[in-house]
C-alpha positions as CSV (number, residue, x, y, z in Angstrom):
1,M,38.2,-3.6,27.3
2,P,34.5,-3.4,28.3
3,L,32.1,-1.9,25.8
4,S,31.2,1.6,26.9
5,F,28.6,4.1,25.8
6,A,28.0,7.9,25.9
7,P,24.7,9.0,27.4
8,E,23.3,9.8,24.0
9,D,24.1,6.4,22.5
10,K,20.7,4.9,22.1
11,G,19.4,2.4,19.5
12,I,20.3,-1.0,18.1
13,L,23.8,-2.4,18.6
14,P,25.8,-3.1,15.3
15,D,27.9,-6.2,14.5
16,R,31.1,-5.1,16.1
17,M,29.4,-4.2,19.4
18,I,27.7,-7.6,19.4
19,S,31.2,-9.1,19.0
20,A,32.5,-7.0,21.8
21,L,29.7,-8.1,24.2
22,A,30.5,-11.7,23.4
23,E,34.2,-11.1,24.2
24,Q,33.3,-9.6,27.6
25,G,30.9,-12.4,28.4
26,A,27.6,-10.7,28.0
27,I,26.8,-13.2,25.3
28,R,27.9,-16.7,26.1
29,A,28.1,-19.6,23.8
30,A,28.7,-23.3,24.5
31,H,30.5,-23.5,21.1
32,P,32.4,-20.8,19.2
33,F,30.3,-18.6,16.9
34,A,29.8,-20.0,13.4
35,A,30.7,-18.1,10.2
36,G,28.1,-15.5,9.4
37,Q,26.3,-15.9,12.7
38,I,26.8,-12.2,13.5
39,Q,24.7,-10.1,11.1
40,P,24.8,-6.3,10.6
41,A,22.3,-5.7,13.5
42,S,21.5,-9.1,14.9
43,L,22.9,-12.4,16.1
44,D,21.6,-15.7,14.8
45,L,20.7,-18.1,17.6
46,R,21.6,-21.8,17.4
47,L,19.7,-24.8,18.6
48,G,21.3,-26.9,21.2
49,E,21.7,-30.7,21.4
50,I,18.5,-31.7,23.1
51,A,14.8,-31.0,22.2
52,Y,11.8,-31.5,24.3
53,R,8.3,-32.1,23.1
54,V,5.9,-30.4,25.5
55,R,2.2,-30.5,26.0
56,A,1.5,-26.9,25.3
57,S,3.1,-23.5,24.9
58,F,3.8,-21.6,28.1
59,L,5.5,-18.7,29.8
60,P,7.4,-19.3,33.0
61,G,6.4,-16.1,34.8
62,P,8.2,-14.5,37.8
63,G,10.1,-16.8,40.1
64,T,10.0,-19.8,37.7
65,T,12.6,-21.1,35.2
66,V,11.9,-22.5,31.8
67,G,13.8,-25.7,32.8
68,R,11.4,-26.3,35.7
69,R,8.4,-25.9,33.5
70,I,9.9,-28.3,30.9
71,A,10.2,-30.9,33.6
72,E,6.5,-30.5,34.4
73,L,5.2,-30.4,30.8
74,K,7.5,-32.5,28.7
75,L,6.2,-35.6,26.8
76,H,9.6,-36.8,25.7
77,E,13.1,-35.6,24.9
78,F,15.4,-36.5,22.0
79,S,18.7,-35.6,20.5
80,L,19.3,-33.2,17.7
81,A,23.0,-34.2,17.3
82,D,22.3,-36.2,14.1
83,G,19.1,-34.3,13.1
84,A,15.5,-34.9,14.0
85,V,12.1,-34.1,12.4
86,L,9.8,-31.7,14.1
87,E,6.2,-32.6,13.2
88,T,3.4,-30.2,12.4
89,G,0.9,-29.5,15.2
90,C,3.4,-30.1,18.0
91,V,5.2,-27.8,20.4
92,Y,8.9,-28.2,21.1
93,L,11.3,-26.5,23.4
94,V,15.0,-26.4,22.6
95,P,17.7,-24.9,24.9
96,L,19.9,-22.6,22.7
97,I,23.6,-22.7,22.5
98,E,23.7,-19.0,23.3
99,S,22.9,-17.6,26.7
100,L,23.1,-14.0,28.1
101,A,24.6,-12.0,31.0
102,L,23.4,-8.6,29.8
103,P,24.6,-5.3,31.2
104,A,22.0,-3.3,33.1
105,D,21.5,-0.9,30.2
106,I,21.2,-3.4,27.4
107,A,17.9,-5.3,26.5
108,A,17.3,-7.9,23.8
109,A,14.6,-8.8,21.4
110,T,14.2,-11.8,19.2
111,N,12.3,-12.8,16.0
112,P,12.3,-15.8,13.6
113,K,14.8,-15.5,10.8
114,S,13.2,-14.7,7.4
115,S,13.6,-18.3,6.1
116,T,12.0,-19.7,9.2
117,G,8.9,-17.5,8.9
118,R,8.6,-18.3,5.2
119,L,8.3,-22.0,6.1
120,D,5.4,-21.3,8.5
121,V,7.5,-22.5,11.4
122,F,6.2,-20.5,14.4
123,T,9.3,-19.8,16.6
124,R,9.6,-17.7,19.8
125,V,12.4,-17.3,22.3
126,I,11.8,-17.6,26.0
127,A,13.9,-16.6,29.0
128,D,13.6,-17.5,32.6
129,E,11.0,-15.7,34.8
130,T,9.7,-13.8,31.8
131,R,6.1,-12.7,31.3
132,G,6.4,-12.4,27.5
133,F,7.9,-14.0,24.4
134,D,10.8,-12.6,22.4
135,R,11.7,-9.9,24.9
136,V,14.6,-10.1,27.3
137,E,14.9,-7.4,30.0
138,P,18.1,-5.4,30.6
139,G,20.5,-7.1,32.9
140,Y,19.1,-10.6,32.3
141,E,21.5,-13.4,33.1
142,G,20.5,-16.9,32.2
143,P,19.7,-19.4,29.4
144,L,17.5,-18.9,26.3
145,Y,15.1,-21.4,24.8
146,A,13.4,-21.7,21.4
147,E,9.8,-22.7,21.3
148,I,9.2,-24.2,17.9
149,S,5.9,-25.2,16.3
150,P,5.8,-26.1,12.6
151,K,2.4,-25.2,11.2
152,T,2.4,-26.4,7.6
153,F,5.6,-28.4,6.7
154,P,7.5,-30.9,8.9
155,V,11.1,-29.7,9.2
156,L,14.4,-31.4,9.8
157,V,16.6,-29.5,12.3
158,R,19.8,-30.4,14.0
159,Q,22.1,-29.0,16.7
160,G,23.4,-25.7,15.4
161,S,20.4,-24.9,13.2
162,R,19.6,-21.2,13.2
163,L,15.8,-20.5,13.4
164,S,15.8,-17.3,15.4
165,Q,17.8,-14.0,15.6
166,L,18.5,-11.6,18.5
167,R,18.8,-7.9,18.5
168,L,20.4,-5.9,21.3
169,R,19.4,-2.3,22.1
170,R,20.3,0.4,24.4
171,G,17.5,2.8,25.4
172,D,14.8,3.9,23.0
173,G,16.0,4.6,19.4
174,V,12.6,4.4,17.7
175,L,12.0,7.3,15.3
176,N,9.0,9.4,16.2
177,A,6.6,10.6,13.4
178,Q,8.6,13.9,12.8
179,A,12.0,12.2,12.6
180,L,10.5,9.4,10.4
181,R,9.0,11.9,8.0
182,A,12.4,13.7,7.8
183,L,14.2,10.5,7.1
184,H,11.7,9.5,4.5
185,A,12.1,12.8,2.7
186,R,15.9,12.3,2.6
187,E,16.1,8.6,1.8
188,R,12.7,7.6,0.4
189,L,12.2,4.6,2.6
190,V,9.5,3.3,0.3
191,D,8.6,4.2,-3.2
192,R,5.5,6.1,-2.2
193,A,5.6,9.8,-1.2
194,E,2.9,9.6,1.5
195,A,3.7,6.6,3.5
196,V,4.5,7.6,7.1
197,M,1.7,6.9,9.5
198,G,2.5,8.0,13.0
199,E,5.7,6.2,14.1
200,G,5.7,3.7,11.3
201,V,5.8,3.4,7.5
202,A,2.7,1.8,6.1
203,V,3.1,-1.5,4.2
204,S,0.3,-2.7,1.9
205,V,-0.3,-5.9,0.0
206,D,0.2,-6.2,-3.8
207,L,-2.5,-8.2,-5.4
208,S,-2.4,-6.5,-8.8
209,G,-0.2,-9.0,-10.6
210,G,1.8,-6.2,-12.1
211,G,4.9,-6.5,-9.9
212,L,8.0,-8.6,-10.4
213,G,8.2,-12.3,-9.5
214,P,10.7,-14.3,-7.5
215,N,13.8,-12.8,-9.1
216,P,13.6,-9.1,-9.9
217,A,17.3,-8.8,-9.9
218,R,17.2,-10.8,-13.2
219,G,14.3,-8.8,-14.4
220,T,12.1,-11.8,-14.7
221,P,8.4,-10.7,-14.8
222,H,5.7,-12.9,-13.3
223,A,2.9,-10.5,-13.9
224,S,0.1,-13.0,-13.2
225,I,1.3,-14.4,-9.9
226,V,0.6,-12.5,-6.7
227,G,1.5,-15.1,-4.2
228,Y,1.7,-18.8,-3.1
229,R,-0.5,-20.9,-0.9
230,A,1.2,-23.8,1.0
231,K,0.2,-27.3,0.3
232,R,-0.6,-29.8,3.0
233,H,0.8,-33.3,3.6
234,T,4.2,-32.6,2.0
235,A,7.6,-34.1,2.4
236,V,10.0,-32.9,5.1
237,I,12.1,-29.8,4.6
238,D,15.6,-29.8,5.8
239,V,16.2,-26.3,7.1
240,E,20.0,-26.5,6.2
241,R,19.4,-27.3,2.5
242,R,19.4,-24.4,0.0
243,D,17.9,-24.5,-3.5
244,A,16.9,-28.1,-2.8
245,Y,13.2,-28.4,-3.3
246,D,10.8,-28.0,-6.2
247,V,8.3,-25.2,-5.6
248,A,5.4,-27.2,-7.1
249,D,5.8,-30.0,-4.5
250,F,5.1,-27.5,-1.7
251,W,3.3,-24.5,-3.0
252,E,0.3,-23.5,-5.2
253,P,0.8,-20.3,-7.2
254,I,-2.0,-17.7,-6.8
255,A,-3.0,-16.0,-10.0
256,A,-4.1,-12.3,-10.0
257,R,-7.8,-11.7,-10.2
258,A,-9.5,-9.0,-12.2
259,D,-10.8,-7.4,-9.0
260,K,-7.4,-7.5,-7.4
261,S,-8.6,-9.4,-4.3
262,L,-7.8,-12.6,-2.5
263,I,-10.0,-14.7,-0.1
264,L,-7.9,-16.1,2.7
265,D,-9.1,-19.5,3.7
266,P,-9.1,-20.3,7.4
267,D,-6.0,-22.0,8.7
268,E,-4.1,-21.7,5.4
269,F,-0.6,-20.2,4.9
270,Y,0.2,-17.7,2.2
271,I,3.3,-16.0,0.9
272,L,2.5,-12.5,-0.6
273,A,4.5,-9.3,-1.2
274,S,4.2,-5.7,-0.4
275,T,3.2,-3.1,-2.9
276,E,6.0,-0.9,-1.8
277,A,9.7,-1.4,-2.4
278,V,11.4,-0.9,0.9
279,Q,14.9,0.3,1.9
280,V,16.7,0.6,5.2
281,P,19.5,3.1,5.3
282,A,22.9,2.2,6.7
283,D,22.4,4.0,10.1
284,Y,19.0,2.5,10.8
285,A,17.3,-0.8,11.4
286,A,13.6,-1.6,10.9
287,E,11.0,-4.1,12.2
288,M,7.7,-5.1,10.8
289,V,4.8,-4.9,13.2
290,P,1.1,-5.5,12.7
291,F,-0.8,-2.5,11.4
292,D,-3.9,-3.0,13.6
293,P,-5.1,-6.3,15.0
294,L,-8.7,-5.0,14.6
295,V,-8.6,-4.5,10.8
296,G,-8.8,-8.2,9.8
297,E,-8.9,-11.8,10.8
298,F,-5.3,-12.6,9.8
299,R,-1.8,-12.5,11.0
300,V,1.0,-11.0,8.9
301,H,4.7,-11.5,9.1
302,Y,6.2,-13.9,11.5
303,A,9.8,-12.6,10.9
304,G,10.0,-8.9,11.4
305,F,13.7,-7.7,11.5
306,F,15.1,-5.7,8.6
307,D,18.9,-5.1,8.8
308,P,20.7,-1.9,7.8
309,G,21.2,-2.0,4.1
310,F,18.1,-4.0,3.2
311,G,17.0,-2.9,-0.2
312,Y,19.5,0.0,0.0
313,A,21.2,1.3,-3.1
314,G,24.5,1.7,-1.3
315,A,24.4,-2.0,-0.4
316,G,23.5,-3.3,-3.8
317,G,19.7,-3.0,-3.6
318,L,17.2,-1.0,-5.6
319,G,14.4,-1.3,-3.0
320,A,13.1,-4.7,-2.0
321,R,9.6,-5.9,-1.5
322,A,8.7,-6.9,2.0
323,V,7.6,-10.6,1.8
324,L,4.4,-11.1,3.8
325,E,3.8,-14.3,5.6
326,V,0.1,-14.4,6.0
327,R,-2.0,-16.9,8.0
328,S,-5.8,-16.5,8.2
329,R,-7.7,-17.1,11.4
330,E,-11.1,-18.7,12.1
331,V,-13.1,-17.2,9.2
332,P,-12.5,-16.5,5.5
333,F,-11.3,-12.9,5.0
334,I,-11.0,-10.9,1.8
335,L,-7.8,-9.0,1.2
336,E,-7.9,-6.1,-1.3
337,H,-5.0,-4.8,-3.4
338,G,-3.3,-1.9,-1.6
339,Q,-4.8,-2.8,1.8
340,I,-2.5,-1.8,4.6
341,V,-1.3,-4.9,6.5
342,G,1.7,-3.8,8.5
343,R,4.0,-1.0,9.6
344,L,7.8,-0.7,9.5
345,I,9.2,0.9,12.6
346,Y,12.6,2.4,12.1
347,E,15.2,2.6,14.9
348,R,18.5,4.3,15.0
349,M,21.7,2.3,15.2
350,V,24.1,3.1,18.0
351,A,26.7,3.1,15.2
352,R,26.9,2.1,11.6
353,P,27.6,-1.6,11.1
354,D,30.9,-2.7,9.6
355,K,29.0,-4.7,7.0
356,L,25.6,-4.0,5.6
357,Y,22.9,-6.4,4.5
358,G,23.5,-7.4,0.9
359,S,25.1,-9.9,-1.4
360,G,28.6,-9.1,-0.1
361,I,27.8,-11.0,3.2
362,G,25.7,-13.7,1.5
363,S,22.3,-12.2,2.3
364,N,19.5,-14.2,0.7
365,Y,16.8,-11.6,0.1
366,Q,18.5,-8.4,-1.2
367,A,16.5,-6.9,-4.1
368,Q,13.8,-9.4,-3.6
369,G,10.3,-9.4,-5.1
370,L,7.8,-12.1,-4.4
371,K,10.2,-14.8,-3.1
372,L,9.9,-18.0,-1.3
373,S,12.5,-19.1,1.3
374,K,16.0,-20.0,0.2
375,H,15.2,-23.7,0.4
376,F,13.3,-23.7,-2.9
377,R,14.7,-23.6,-6.5
378,G,14.1,-20.6,-8.6
């Protein structure tokens, strides 16, 4: 039976509606879905069998397919069936196993998965004839491609690796300032009374050293560590391996300074954490967006989706810090403790998911503090 909606049904589609769209052919896959691929408010996207190294990033634009542009720009192609290393400083295009035939009232958006962003792997999804990355227009029918550019660590990927995730939405479910203030008053979206700024909740950086370290669920204090800076010229990271690598081989811990500041060096990658503990109630989803591109010479947060239940007490959380993936630009820049670096935009779900983000579905970052990706021990 085709998925149907009432006129007032606006917002992000939950897990069971994603499944229903797949059953009716709006989401197509060359191979059956893998276990855990459908998340509470998103679908993990899988790499296909062939990868192309291309000369440069591109957008196809109207009237042009991604495949046609690959044929013009590719340097070489190779198989991912048995795994392959993607080198830093290169741009790769990989056709995804999933493709779309969206209804006229359903649009899609994509983002890197949390673990992808925390490895400084810059990943965007492209559709045919599009003018922008990571956005798919309502009614789109065609293939999807992942553009992958490792920035710091070379990574080993293979057919079926999941680097990106897709959300489906019907209409505009974003909470305006009034609705967001009301939700914050009911649910305390962050542990700060005055946090709502327009249509977003302000997120600031914690450089005090007084927060919890990588495992707040165990109550382990790391009062002197405020973040990590990635090392250069490291070994390869296999994106499928969990708890496999020593932190010291890939990261330098950053100690808190007396003045609670941090100088970002140009072209370096940092993992930091928010001052605020965040939660996403069960009937909502959130996305991290830049606060203002004019406030500093840095980029924050490659991976921006927060599923229903993230940090939520009803899903086993007690609030969770937002991990900030920070890359500086051309000049050194000083971050100060408490400086606002992003905003959380909250959207309504069309319906509550059957399962919430949390340990019950194997979520990796529930109740997190300052935490590296799942690939590292500790």
